C-alpha positions as CSV (number, residue, x, y, z in Angstrom):
1,M,-52.6,-7.8,40.2
2,H,-53.3,-8.1,43.9
3,E,-50.1,-9.9,44.6
4,A,-48.0,-7.5,42.6
5,L,-49.6,-4.6,44.4
6,A,-49.1,-6.1,47.8
7,R,-45.3,-6.2,47.1
8,E,-45.3,-2.5,46.4
9,L,-47.3,-1.7,49.5
10,D,-45.1,-3.6,51.9
11,G,-43.3,-0.4,53.1
12,T,-40.2,-0.6,50.9
13,H,-41.5,2.4,48.9
14,P,-43.0,5.1,51.3
15,L,-44.4,6.9,48.3
16,V,-46.2,5.1,45.5
17,L,-47.7,6.7,42.4
18,I,-50.5,4.8,40.6
19,R,-51.9,6.3,37.4
20,T,-55.2,4.7,36.3
21,D,-58.6,5.6,34.9
22,D,-60.1,2.6,36.8
23,E,-60.3,4.0,40.4
24,D,-62.9,1.4,41.6
25,S,-60.7,-1.5,40.6
26,I,-57.6,0.0,42.3
27,R,-59.6,0.7,45.4
28,D,-60.7,-2.9,45.6
29,A,-57.2,-4.2,44.7
30,I,-55.6,-2.1,47.5
31,F,-58.2,-3.4,50.0
32,T,-57.6,-7.0,48.9
33,A,-53.7,-6.6,48.8
34,I,-53.3,-5.5,52.4
35,G,-55.8,-8.2,53.5
36,G,-57.1,-6.4,56.6
37,E,-53.7,-6.8,58.3
38,R,-52.9,-3.1,58.1
39,A,-54.7,0.1,58.7
40,L,-56.1,1.7,55.6
41,R,-57.0,5.4,55.2
42,S,-58.4,7.1,52.1
43,W,-58.6,10.8,51.2
44,T,-60.6,12.8,48.7
45,A,-61.0,16.6,48.5
46,V,-64.8,16.0,49.3
47,R,-64.6,13.6,52.2
48,G,-61.2,14.3,53.7
49,L,-59.4,11.5,55.4
50,C,-61.5,8.4,56.0
51,D,-60.8,5.1,57.7
52,G,-61.1,2.3,55.3
53,R,-61.9,2.5,51.6
54,L,-64.0,5.7,51.9
55,G,-67.3,6.5,53.5
56,E,-66.5,5.4,57.0
57,R,-65.5,7.6,59.9
58,S,-63.4,10.6,58.8
59,Q,-60.9,12.9,60.4
60,H,-62.7,16.3,60.6
61,G,-61.0,19.3,59.0
62,T,-58.9,17.3,56.6
63,E,-60.7,18.1,53.4
64,R,-57.9,20.4,52.4
65,A,-54.8,18.5,51.2
66,A,-52.3,20.4,53.3
67,G,-54.4,19.7,56.5
68,A,-54.7,16.0,55.7
69,L,-51.0,15.6,55.0
70,A,-50.1,17.6,58.1
71,W,-52.3,15.3,60.2
72,L,-50.6,12.2,58.9
73,A,-47.2,13.8,59.6
74,T,-47.9,14.9,63.2
75,Q,-50.9,13.2,64.7
76,A,-51.5,9.8,62.9
77,P,-51.0,6.7,65.0
78,S,-47.6,5.1,64.6
79,N,-48.6,2.0,62.6
80,A,-47.7,0.7,59.2
81,A,-50.8,2.2,57.6
82,V,-51.6,2.5,53.9
83,N,-52.7,6.1,53.2
84,V,-54.4,6.5,49.8
85,F,-54.8,9.9,48.2
86,Y,-57.1,10.2,45.2
87,D,-56.4,13.1,42.8
88,L,-53.9,14.8,45.1
89,G,-51.9,16.0,42.2
90,A,-54.4,18.8,41.5
91,H,-53.7,20.2,44.9
92,L,-49.9,20.1,44.8
93,D,-49.7,23.6,43.3
94,D,-47.9,25.4,46.3
95,A,-44.8,24.9,48.3
96,P,-46.5,24.4,51.7
97,T,-48.6,21.5,50.4
98,I,-45.6,19.8,48.8
99,R,-43.7,20.3,52.0
100,A,-46.6,18.7,53.9
101,L,-46.4,15.7,51.5
102,R,-42.8,15.3,52.1
103,E,-43.2,15.2,55.8
104,A,-46.1,12.8,55.6
105,V,-43.9,10.5,53.5
106,D,-41.1,10.8,56.0
107,A,-43.5,9.9,58.8
108,A,-44.6,6.9,56.8
109,R,-41.0,5.9,56.2
110,R,-40.3,5.8,59.9
111,T,-43.3,3.5,60.6
112,F,-43.0,1.2,57.6
113,G,-46.2,2.8,56.2
114,V,-46.9,4.1,52.7
115,V,-48.5,7.1,51.0
116,V,-50.3,6.1,47.7
117,L,-51.2,8.7,45.2
118,V,-53.9,7.5,42.8
119,E,-54.1,9.8,39.8
120,R,-56.2,9.6,36.7
121,D,-54.0,11.8,34.6
122,G,-51.8,15.0,34.7
123,R,-48.2,15.4,35.7
124,M,-47.0,15.6,39.2
125,P,-44.4,18.2,40.3
126,P,-40.9,17.0,39.4
127,S,-39.9,17.2,43.1
128,V,-42.7,14.7,43.9
129,E,-42.5,12.4,40.8
130,C,-38.7,11.8,41.2
131,D,-39.3,10.6,44.8
132,A,-42.3,8.4,43.9
133,F,-42.2,4.7,42.9
134,A,-44.5,4.6,39.8
135,W,-46.6,1.5,39.6
136,T,-48.8,0.7,36.6
137,P,-51.7,-1.7,37.0
138,P,-51.3,-4.5,34.6
139,P,-54.0,-4.9,32.0
140,P,-56.5,-7.8,32.5
141,L,-55.3,-11.1,31.1
142,H,-57.2,-13.5,28.9
143,D,-59.2,-15.2,31.7
144,D,-59.9,-11.7,33.3
145,L,-61.2,-10.4,29.9
146,E,-63.4,-13.4,29.5
147,R,-65.0,-12.7,32.9
148,I,-65.4,-9.1,32.0
149,V,-67.2,-9.9,28.8
150,R,-69.5,-12.3,30.5
151,D,-70.2,-9.8,33.3
152,A,-70.9,-7.1,30.7
153,V,-73.4,-9.3,28.9
154,R,-75.0,-10.1,32.2
155,E,-75.3,-6.4,33.1
156,V,-76.9,-5.4,29.8
157,K,-79.4,-8.4,30.1
158,K,-80.7,-6.8,33.3
159,T,-82.5,-4.1,31.1
160,R,-82.8,-5.6,27.6
161,R,-82.9,-8.9,25.7
162,V,-79.5,-9.8,24.4
163,R,-78.6,-12.5,21.9
164,T,-75.1,-14.0,22.1
165,E,-74.2,-16.2,19.0
166,I,-70.4,-16.8,19.2
167,T,-68.2,-19.8,19.0
168,R,-65.2,-20.4,21.2
169,S,-62.9,-19.3,18.4
170,Q,-64.9,-16.1,17.9
171,L,-64.9,-15.4,21.6
172,D,-61.1,-15.8,21.6
173,S,-60.9,-13.2,18.8
174,I,-63.1,-10.8,20.9
175,L,-60.8,-11.3,23.8
176,R,-57.7,-10.6,21.7
177,S,-59.3,-7.4,20.5
178,L,-59.7,-6.2,24.1
179,V,-56.1,-6.7,25.0
180,G,-54.5,-3.5,26.3
181,L,-57.7,-2.0,27.8
182,S,-58.1,-1.6,31.5
183,T,-61.0,-3.5,33.3
184,R,-63.2,-0.5,33.2
185,Q,-62.4,0.4,29.5
186,A,-63.0,-3.3,28.4
187,A,-66.4,-3.4,30.2
188,R,-67.6,-0.1,28.7
189,V,-66.4,-1.2,25.2
190,V,-68.3,-4.5,25.4
191,Q,-71.4,-2.9,26.9
192,R,-71.5,-0.2,24.2
193,C,-71.0,-2.8,21.4
194,I,-73.9,-5.0,22.7
195,S,-76.2,-2.0,23.2
196,D,-75.8,-1.0,19.5
197,D,-77.8,-4.0,18.3
198,D,-78.7,-6.1,21.4
199,R,-76.4,-8.9,20.3
200,L,-72.9,-10.1,20.6
201,D,-71.6,-12.1,17.7
202,S,-68.8,-12.4,15.1
203,R,-69.7,-9.1,13.4
204,D,-68.8,-7.3,16.6
205,I,-65.1,-8.1,16.3
206,E,-64.4,-5.3,13.8
207,R,-66.7,-3.0,15.8
208,L,-64.8,-3.6,19.0
209,A,-61.6,-2.6,17.2
210,V,-63.1,0.8,16.4
211,L,-64.4,1.3,20.0
212,K,-61.0,0.2,21.4
213,R,-59.2,2.8,19.3
214,N,-61.6,5.5,20.6
215,A,-61.0,4.3,24.2
216,L,-57.2,4.2,24.0
217,G,-56.8,7.6,22.4
218,D,-53.3,8.6,21.1
219,L,-51.4,6.3,23.6
220,G,-49.2,9.2,24.7
221,G,-48.6,10.7,21.2
222,V,-45.9,8.3,20.2
223,L,-47.9,5.0,19.7
224,E,-50.9,5.0,17.4
225,F,-53.5,2.3,17.4
226,V,-54.2,1.7,13.7
227,L,-57.3,0.2,12.3
228,A,-56.0,-2.1,9.5
229,P,-58.8,-3.4,7.3
230,V,-56.3,-4.7,4.8
231,S,-56.0,-8.4,4.0
232,L,-53.1,-10.2,2.4
233,D,-55.5,-10.9,-0.5
234,G,-55.7,-7.2,-1.0
235,I,-52.0,-6.9,-1.8
236,G,-50.8,-7.8,-5.4
237,G,-47.7,-9.9,-5.5
238,M,-45.4,-10.7,-2.6
239,A,-46.3,-14.5,-2.8
240,S,-43.2,-15.6,-0.7
241,L,-43.9,-13.0,2.0
242,K,-47.6,-14.1,2.1
243,K,-46.7,-17.7,2.3
244,W,-44.2,-17.0,5.2
245,L,-46.8,-15.0,7.1
246,D,-49.6,-17.6,6.6
247,A,-47.4,-20.3,7.9
248,R,-47.0,-18.4,11.2
249,R,-50.6,-17.3,11.4
250,T,-51.1,-19.3,14.6
251,A,-47.6,-19.1,16.0
252,L,-48.7,-16.6,18.8
253,S,-51.6,-18.9,20.0
254,K,-51.5,-20.8,23.3
255,D,-51.4,-24.1,21.4
256,A,-48.2,-23.0,19.6
257,V,-46.6,-22.0,22.8
258,A,-47.6,-25.3,24.5
259,F,-46.1,-27.1,21.5
260,G,-42.8,-25.4,22.2
261,L,-42.7,-22.8,19.4
262,R,-41.1,-19.5,20.1
263,P,-43.4,-16.6,19.1
264,P,-42.2,-15.0,15.8
265,R,-40.2,-11.8,16.5
266,G,-40.6,-9.8,13.4
267,V,-39.7,-9.0,9.8
268,L,-37.8,-6.2,8.1
269,M,-39.3,-5.4,4.7
270,L,-36.7,-3.6,2.6
271,G,-37.4,-2.3,-0.9
272,V,-38.4,0.2,-3.5
273,P,-40.6,3.1,-2.3
274,G,-44.3,2.6,-3.0
275,A,-43.9,-1.2,-3.5
276,G,-46.4,-2.0,-0.7
277,K,-44.3,-2.5,2.3
278,S,-46.4,-0.4,4.6
279,L,-49.5,-2.1,3.2
280,A,-48.0,-5.5,4.1
281,A,-47.4,-4.3,7.6
282,K,-51.0,-3.5,8.0
283,A,-52.1,-6.8,6.5
284,I,-50.0,-8.8,9.0
285,A,-52.2,-7.5,11.8
286,T,-55.4,-8.2,9.9
287,A,-54.3,-11.7,8.9
288,W,-53.2,-12.6,12.4
289,N,-56.2,-10.9,14.0
290,L,-53.9,-8.8,16.2
291,P,-53.9,-5.1,17.1
292,L,-51.6,-2.9,15.1
293,L,-49.5,-0.2,16.8
294,R,-47.6,2.3,14.8
295,L,-44.5,3.9,16.4
296,D,-44.3,7.5,15.2
297,A,-40.6,8.0,15.3
298,G,-40.9,11.8,14.7
299,A,-42.7,12.2,17.9
300,L,-40.0,10.4,19.9
301,F,-37.4,13.2,19.8
302,D,-37.7,15.8,22.5
303,K,-35.7,18.9,23.3
304,F,-35.4,18.0,27.0
305,I,-32.5,15.7,28.0
306,G,-33.7,12.1,28.6
307,E,-37.2,12.7,27.4
308,S,-36.6,11.0,24.0
309,E,-35.2,7.9,25.7
310,R,-38.1,7.8,28.1
311,K,-40.7,8.1,25.3
312,L,-39.2,5.2,23.5
313,R,-39.1,3.0,26.7
314,D,-42.7,3.9,27.6
315,S,-43.8,3.1,24.1
316,L,-42.2,-0.3,24.1
317,V,-43.7,-1.0,27.5
318,Q,-47.1,0.0,26.2
319,A,-46.7,-2.3,23.2
320,E,-45.9,-5.2,25.5
321,R,-48.9,-4.4,27.6
322,M,-51.1,-4.7,24.5
323,S,-49.4,-8.0,23.4
324,P,-49.9,-10.1,21.5
325,A,-49.7,-7.3,19.0
326,V,-47.9,-6.0,15.8
327,L,-45.6,-3.1,16.3
328,W,-45.1,-1.2,13.0
329,I,-42.1,1.1,12.5
330,D,-42.3,2.7,9.1
331,E,-39.0,3.7,7.3
332,I,-36.9,2.7,10.3
333,E,-33.8,4.1,8.8
334,K,-35.2,7.7,9.1
335,A,-36.4,6.9,12.6
336,F,-32.9,6.4,13.8
337,A,-31.0,8.5,11.4
338,G,-27.5,9.2,12.7
339,A,-27.2,5.9,14.6
340,A,-24.8,4.5,12.0
341,S,-22.6,7.5,11.9
342,H,-21.0,10.3,13.9
343,S,-23.9,12.7,14.1
344,S,-24.2,16.1,15.8
345,D,-27.0,15.1,18.2
346,G,-24.7,14.3,21.1
347,G,-25.2,10.5,20.6
348,L,-29.0,10.6,21.0
349,A,-29.8,8.6,17.9
350,R,-27.2,6.1,18.9
351,R,-28.6,5.7,22.4
352,M,-32.2,5.4,21.1
353,F,-31.1,2.8,18.6
354,G,-29.2,0.9,21.3
355,A,-32.4,0.9,23.5
356,L,-34.4,-0.5,20.6
357,L,-31.9,-3.3,19.9
358,T,-31.8,-4.2,23.6
359,W,-35.6,-4.5,23.5
360,M,-35.7,-6.5,20.3
361,Q,-33.2,-8.9,21.8
362,E,-34.6,-9.3,25.3
363,R,-38.4,-8.8,25.1
364,A,-40.4,-11.8,26.4
365,A,-43.9,-10.5,25.3
366,P,-45.3,-11.6,22.0
367,V,-44.8,-8.3,20.1
368,F,-44.2,-8.9,16.4
369,L,-42.1,-6.1,15.0
370,A,-42.9,-5.2,11.3
371,A,-40.3,-2.7,10.1
372,T,-40.0,-1.2,6.6
373,A,-37.0,0.6,5.0
374,N,-36.2,2.2,1.7
375,D,-32.5,3.2,2.1
376,V,-30.3,0.3,3.1
377,S,-27.2,2.6,3.2
378,A,-28.8,4.4,6.2
379,L,-29.4,1.2,8.2
380,P,-26.9,0.5,11.1
381,P,-25.3,-2.9,10.4
382,E,-26.3,-4.0,13.9
383,L,-29.9,-4.0,12.8
384,L,-29.2,-6.5,10.1
385,R,-27.5,-9.1,12.3
386,K,-29.0,-12.5,12.1
387,G,-31.5,-13.0,14.9
388,R,-32.8,-9.4,15.1
389,F,-35.6,-10.3,12.7
390,D,-36.9,-13.7,11.8
391,E,-36.5,-12.7,8.1
392,I,-35.5,-9.8,5.9
393,F,-37.6,-9.6,2.8
394,F,-36.7,-7.6,-0.3
395,V,-39.8,-6.0,-2.0
396,D,-39.0,-5.2,-5.6
397,L,-41.1,-3.6,-8.3
398,P,-44.0,-5.9,-9.2
399,D,-43.8,-8.2,-12.2
400,A,-46.5,-8.4,-14.9
401,D,-48.8,-10.8,-13.0
402,A,-48.5,-8.7,-9.8
403,R,-49.2,-5.5,-11.7
404,A,-52.3,-7.0,-13.2
405,A,-53.5,-8.1,-9.7
406,I,-52.7,-4.6,-8.3
407,A,-54.7,-2.9,-11.0
408,S,-57.6,-5.3,-10.5
409,I,-57.6,-4.6,-6.7
410,H,-57.6,-0.8,-7.1
411,L,-60.4,-1.0,-9.7
412,E,-62.6,-3.2,-7.6
413,R,-62.0,-0.9,-4.6
414,R,-63.6,1.9,-6.7
415,N,-66.6,-0.2,-7.6
416,R,-65.4,-1.1,-11.0
417,D,-65.6,-4.7,-12.4
418,P,-62.0,-5.6,-13.3
419,R,-63.2,-8.2,-15.8
420,T,-64.4,-5.4,-18.1
421,F,-60.7,-4.1,-18.3
422,D,-57.9,-5.4,-20.3
423,L,-55.6,-6.1,-17.3
424,A,-52.8,-7.5,-19.5
425,S,-52.6,-4.1,-21.4
426,I,-52.5,-2.3,-18.1
427,A,-49.8,-4.6,-16.8
428,A,-47.7,-3.9,-20.0
429,A,-48.3,-0.1,-19.7
430,S,-47.2,-0.2,-16.1
431,Q,-43.8,-1.9,-16.7
432,G,-41.2,-0.6,-14.2
433,R,-43.8,1.0,-12.0
434,S,-44.7,0.5,-8.3
435,G,-48.0,-0.5,-6.9
436,A,-48.5,3.1,-5.6
437,E,-48.0,4.4,-9.1
438,I,-50.6,2.0,-10.5
439,E,-53.1,3.2,-7.8
440,V,-52.4,6.8,-8.7
441,A,-53.0,6.0,-12.4
442,V,-56.4,4.3,-11.6
443,E,-57.4,7.3,-9.6
444,A,-56.4,9.7,-12.3
445,A,-58.3,7.7,-14.9
446,L,-61.4,8.0,-12.8
447,Q,-60.9,11.7,-12.5
448,R,-60.5,12.0,-16.2
449,A,-63.7,10.0,-16.9
450,F,-65.7,12.0,-14.4
451,A,-64.6,15.3,-15.8
452,D,-65.5,14.0,-19.3
453,G,-69.2,13.9,-18.7
454,R,-69.2,11.3,-16.0
455,R,-68.6,8.5,-18.6
456,E,-67.4,5.1,-17.7
457,V,-63.7,4.7,-17.2
458,S,-61.8,2.6,-19.8
459,T,-58.6,0.6,-20.1
460,R,-57.3,3.4,-22.4
461,D,-57.9,6.0,-19.6
462,V,-55.7,3.9,-17.2
463,C,-52.9,3.4,-19.8
464,D,-52.9,7.0,-20.7
465,A,-52.5,8.0,-17.1
466,L,-49.7,5.6,-16.7
467,A,-47.9,7.1,-19.8
468,S,-48.2,10.7,-18.5
469,S,-45.1,10.4,-16.3
470,P,-41.8,8.4,-16.3
471,P,-41.8,5.2,-14.1
472,L,-40.0,4.9,-10.8
473,S,-37.6,2.5,-12.4
474,V,-36.3,5.4,-14.6
475,V,-36.5,8.2,-12.0
476,M,-34.6,6.1,-9.4
477,A,-32.7,3.8,-11.7
478,E,-29.4,4.1,-9.9
479,Q,-30.8,3.7,-6.4
480,I,-33.0,0.7,-7.4
481,S,-30.0,-1.0,-9.2
482,S,-27.8,-0.6,-6.0
483,L,-30.5,-1.8,-3.8
484,R,-31.1,-4.9,-5.9
485,R,-27.4,-5.8,-5.9
486,W,-27.2,-5.4,-2.1
487,A,-30.4,-7.5,-1.5
488,S,-29.5,-10.3,-4.0
489,T,-27.2,-12.0,-1.4
490,R,-28.7,-10.8,1.8
491,C,-32.5,-10.8,1.6
492,V,-35.3,-13.2,0.7
493,P,-37.4,-12.1,-2.3
494,A,-40.9,-11.1,-1.3
495,D,-42.3,-12.4,-4.6
């Protein structure tokens, strides 16, 4: 990070904007990046302008932002100084202060200096933001995260006894679960996890995922960090898809890269609604022990020109920062509706889709794209071109064995012993139905048994629930038939 930051502080950009929640790390990074070869000044609303990192000799009367900026513009020595302002954005609420910032930046430009704005959050005035070079601190890498974990354990051990019982493989899993967090966030998450039971072991891997989700928040409202406690064994059917995924379980590892393998790029799961495509996307992340990010396509579109494209770019950059990761786009045909035709949106959907295709083709970060689709007619043909995805799977309605497995899974999830049910009868009664329909039937059977004096649910209850409505294969007969014909020569069967 220090070398990258040094390049941005070389005077090429007189105004640099850094958004971070880890002020201490940025302060140290700036100090290290300039290496004592250039003057350093720091400003806060409490201390005013100080020489060095903060706390040393200050310029009196510079606590107010406008006064500090005016001093830089008119009285500061003519040297290539680095002038760091912390939380200045909160004070840029009037024209004189913004004008003072512009003049301070002009003065820095003339002397090959730089004004650095370090902001925790909040938007800058457009007139300032458009002139600033925005630099985002890269998240800590694998070796950095290992140091953070060891330092966090050492810090907690100062006040309490801590047991660490983890293998090298388990430590690597812990480090992967911390990917995407800043140095400060990662340290806090690990310390919190240890403090809960005074130990760090394999049981903390799942706990860290929960704490990470809380630390990351909503990732800007477009990306969502999803907890995915769904295993491939928890999905009925899809044997071919499971085998394909299992063969690539370690393809994102360092050993695979050293061996010369290209990281898998993604799969498109096309098929009948309710057949388990979204569940499979979640299971990929669990099986590969990777974070799962869901792209909310509905939140991408904005009424302001250029904002939709920016949101998509920022989301893809965020996904790369959290790599290796699984990026899930559900019902991708709805996400970019209009990209395949002449729509009335001024070409927005087409531009957004083009940006996604470019990213899919050129990304270097190990982000695995798991996309699902129900309506093949709405998919732009460019998306289906060979090489966009590693494979396109067709997820059909489950066969008898898969339906029995699905019923067993949902009964067991509701604390019922599947061995006490006639799964073959349930499979026969659910002919032509999706996995989602079978789940609804199991839930309805439990509701019926509960209302009927809280008796034990039976096979007959499940079969009656299934018979209460027509199956999806009848309701969507034409669409399913068309989808099967299209997929027969273009897709790999998931089962």
